[in-house]
Kinemage of the C-alpha trace (Angstrom):
@kinemage 1
@onewidth
@group {chain A} dominant
@subgroup {mainchain}
@vectorlist {calphas} color= white
{ca met a 1} P -24.877 -11.746 -2.828
{ca ala a 2} L -22.031 -9.334 -4.511
{ca thr a 3} L -18.215 -9.127 -2.950
{ca thr a 4} L -15.711 -6.690 -3.025
{ca thr a 5} L -14.362 -8.436 -5.694
{ca asp a 6} L -17.457 -8.884 -8.094
{ca leu a 7} L -17.674 -5.156 -7.066
{ca leu a 8} L -13.973 -3.941 -8.729
{ca val a 9} L -13.897 -6.536 -11.619
{ca gly a 10} L -17.479 -4.856 -12.781
{ca phe a 11} L -16.014 -1.867 -12.258
{ca ala a 12} L -13.114 -2.671 -14.053
{ca thr a 13} L -14.976 -4.092 -17.184
{ca leu a 14} L -18.235 -0.530 -17.256
{ca leu a 15} L -14.672 1.275 -17.504
{ca his a 16} L -13.340 -0.828 -19.845
{ca asp a 17} L -16.729 -0.566 -22.151
{ca ala a 18} L -16.583 2.939 -21.659
{ca gly a 19} L -13.846 3.354 -23.577
{ca val a 20} L -12.196 5.151 -20.822
{ca gly a 21} L -9.327 2.194 -20.093
{ca his a 22} L -7.755 -1.051 -21.350
{ca trp a 23} L -8.849 -3.767 -17.827
{ca ala a 24} L -6.624 -6.357 -18.487
{ca pro a 25} L -7.128 -9.261 -15.879
{ca thr a 26} L -4.034 -10.653 -16.964
{ca gly a 27} L -1.760 -7.556 -16.134
{ca val a 28} L -0.576 -7.227 -19.588
{ca phe a 29} L -1.432 -4.007 -21.489
{ca pro a 30} L -1.060 -2.703 -25.049
{ca pro a 31} L 0.990 -0.007 -26.086
{ca gly a 32} L -0.194 3.333 -25.438
{ca ala a 33} L -3.536 1.798 -23.261
{ca thr a 34} L -4.849 2.702 -19.958
{ca ala a 35} L -4.196 0.325 -17.827
{ca ile a 36} L -7.566 -0.075 -15.461
{ca thr a 37} L -6.588 -2.360 -12.832
{ca thr a 38} L -7.131 -3.369 -8.795
{ca lys a 39} L -5.272 -2.184 -5.653
{ca val a 40} L -1.976 -1.652 -6.964
{ca met a 41} L -0.475 0.696 -9.356
{ca pro a 42} L 1.323 -0.523 -11.905
{ca his a 43} L 4.635 0.648 -12.808
{ca ala a 44} L 3.554 1.213 -16.739
{ca pro a 45} L 1.917 2.013 -18.853
{ca ala a 46} L 2.025 5.926 -18.048
{ca arg a 47} L -1.301 5.802 -18.100
{ca ala a 48} L -3.564 4.289 -15.742
{ca ile a 49} L -7.038 3.518 -13.800
{ca val a 50} L -6.624 1.593 -10.199
{ca leu a 51} L -10.037 1.168 -8.390
{ca thr a 52} L -10.275 0.286 -4.672
{ca ala a 53} L -12.913 -1.012 -2.300
{ca tyr a 54} L -13.632 -0.016 1.030
{ca thr a 55} L -16.650 0.026 3.292
{ca val a 56} L -18.288 3.488 4.248
{ca ser a 57} L -20.910 2.110 6.317
{ca asp a 58} L -23.495 -1.005 6.626
{ca thr a 59} L -27.251 -0.719 7.941
{ca pro a 60} L -28.561 -4.035 10.157
{ca glu a 61} L -30.955 -4.243 6.879
{ca gly a 62} L -28.226 -4.950 4.701
{ca his a 63} L -27.999 -1.905 3.015
{ca ser a 64} L -24.474 -1.070 1.717
{ca val a 65} L -22.228 2.802 1.003
{ca gln a 66} L -19.293 0.735 -0.335
{ca gly a 67} L -16.614 3.504 -1.280
{ca leu a 68} L -15.199 2.869 -4.610
{ca gln a 69} L -11.591 4.505 -4.458
{ca val a 70} L -10.532 5.383 -8.116
{ca arg a 71} L -6.662 6.731 -7.928
{ca thr a 72} L -5.782 7.795 -11.817
{ca arg a 73} L -2.019 8.905 -12.985
{ca ala a 74} L -1.434 10.107 -16.382
{ca asp a 75} L 1.586 11.684 -17.480
{ca gly a 76} L 2.330 14.780 -19.694
{ca leu a 77} L -0.137 18.099 -18.583
{ca pro a 78} L -1.002 18.586 -15.666
{ca thr a 79} L -4.367 18.482 -16.711
{ca asp a 80} L -3.890 15.160 -18.361
{ca val a 81} L -4.292 13.431 -14.824
{ca asp a 82} L -7.686 15.663 -14.670
{ca asp a 83} L -9.347 14.875 -18.221
{ca leu a 84} L -8.503 10.747 -17.257
{ca asp a 85} L -10.519 12.189 -14.477
{ca asp a 86} L -13.359 13.732 -15.645
{ca ala a 87} L -14.285 10.810 -18.291
{ca ile a 88} L -14.791 8.078 -15.269
{ca tyr a 89} L -17.055 10.996 -13.872
{ca gln a 90} L -19.083 11.189 -16.681
{ca val a 91} L -18.990 7.911 -16.742
{ca leu a 92} L -19.538 6.714 -12.478
{ca his a 93} L -20.814 10.115 -11.445
{ca ser a 94} L -24.729 10.437 -10.913
{ca ala a 95} L -25.445 6.969 -12.501
{ca gln a 96} L -28.677 4.856 -11.119
{ca ser a 97} L -29.749 0.878 -10.993
{ca leu a 98} L -26.645 -0.503 -12.652
{ca thr a 99} L -26.369 -4.176 -13.133
{ca leu a 100} L -22.451 -3.802 -13.307
{ca pro a 101} L -21.222 -6.924 -15.444
{ca gly a 102} L -19.885 -10.165 -13.915
{ca leu a 103} L -17.409 -12.662 -15.148
{ca gly a 104} L -18.772 -13.053 -17.016
{ca asp a 105} L -18.769 -10.288 -19.716
{ca ser a 106} L -14.960 -9.097 -19.380
{ca pro a 107} L -12.297 -10.068 -20.865
{ca pro a 108} L -11.045 -13.767 -20.310
{ca met a 109} L -8.781 -14.394 -17.158
{ca gly a 110} L -6.112 -17.478 -17.803
{ca glu a 111} L -4.630 -19.153 -14.951
{ca gly a 112} L -1.846 -17.362 -13.377
{ca thr a 113} L -4.092 -13.896 -13.314
{ca pro a 114} L -4.666 -11.973 -10.232
{ca leu a 115} L -8.160 -13.453 -9.504
{ca gly a 116} L -7.041 -17.457 -10.932
{ca glu a 117} L -8.184 -20.520 -13.077
{ca gly a 118} L -11.995 -20.646 -13.826
{ca thr a 119} L -13.097 -18.122 -10.930
{ca thr a 120} L -16.999 -17.026 -11.629
{ca leu a 121} L -18.367 -13.240 -9.937
{ca ala a 122} L -21.839 -12.036 -9.498
{ca ala a 123} L -23.672 -9.459 -11.206
{ca val a 124} L -23.685 -6.434 -9.090
{ca lys a 125} L -26.591 -4.841 -8.514
{ca val a 126} L -26.292 -0.533 -7.856
{ca lys a 127} L -28.653 1.404 -6.268
{ca lys a 128} L -26.420 4.784 -6.867
{ca ile a 129} L -23.611 6.275 -7.774
{ca trp a 130} L -22.064 10.227 -6.601
{ca arg a 131} L -18.119 11.947 -6.666
{ca gln a 132} L -17.481 12.152 -2.522
{ca ser a 133} L -13.933 13.749 -2.490
{ca his a 134} L -11.590 13.923 -5.330
{ca ala a 135} L -7.795 15.786 -4.456
{ca ser a 136} L -4.563 16.431 -6.831
{ca leu a 137} L -1.987 14.265 -5.689
{ca gly a 138} L 1.529 15.705 -7.227
{ca arg a 139} L 3.575 13.792 -9.219
{ca asp a 140} L 4.863 10.262 -8.505
{ca asp a 141} L 8.536 9.382 -8.821
{ca asn a 142} L 8.544 9.350 -12.930
{ca asp a 143} L 7.341 12.752 -12.910
{ca arg a 144} L 3.521 11.441 -13.337
{ca trp a 145} L 0.246 13.541 -12.889
{ca leu a 146} L -1.488 11.954 -10.092
{ca ala a 147} L -5.099 11.794 -8.289
{ca thr a 148} L -7.412 10.745 -6.693
{ca ala a 149} L -11.795 10.778 -5.875
{ca asn a 150} L -14.380 8.331 -4.017
{ca tyr a 151} L -17.337 7.421 -5.750
{ca tyr a 152} L -19.430 6.284 -2.993
{ca leu a 153} L -22.296 3.528 -4.240
{ca leu a 154} L -25.649 2.356 -2.837
{ca ile a 155} L -26.123 -0.526 -2.763
{ca asp a 156} L -27.753 -4.012 -0.825
{ca lys a 157} L -24.946 -5.863 0.789
{ca pro a 158} L -27.686 -8.533 3.224
{ca thr a 159} L -26.075 -11.697 4.812
{ca pro a 160} L -27.072 -14.101 6.050
{ca his a 161} L -28.386 -12.551 9.306
{ca thr a 162} L -30.784 -9.817 8.005
{ca arg a 163} L -34.316 -9.483 8.229
């Protein structure tokens, strides 16, 4: 069964592998990289992608629509953040029958990382993804442009009580 952490790491790895940004669970990014993080917007680098998962709906049969909020930030022209969002859209929107990589496929994680030493994650099977909404958020305190998009993911999320 997929957990929220599995989902976030899977999408971070997918975007990393597609060349959209740099997923580093340790939070250390090379100069000029577009950071991919989970839940928290880093102070640096200037370009960043933040992934946060939330539940939209669950059925008694174990089917689930999970939300994936994708917040983006970019400095420079106001359209730079739009270009970053467009790159993410090309990877995610309308994707079907995806198996997101588990931890074994993501960059190495060591002691002191947000997930901890020896963390193991399961691959996540996503039936379908679509972008539900997108909005500009203006500028942050450092004059960098912000945006957010919400993607909906159709997955199976059974519990011991699912029939």
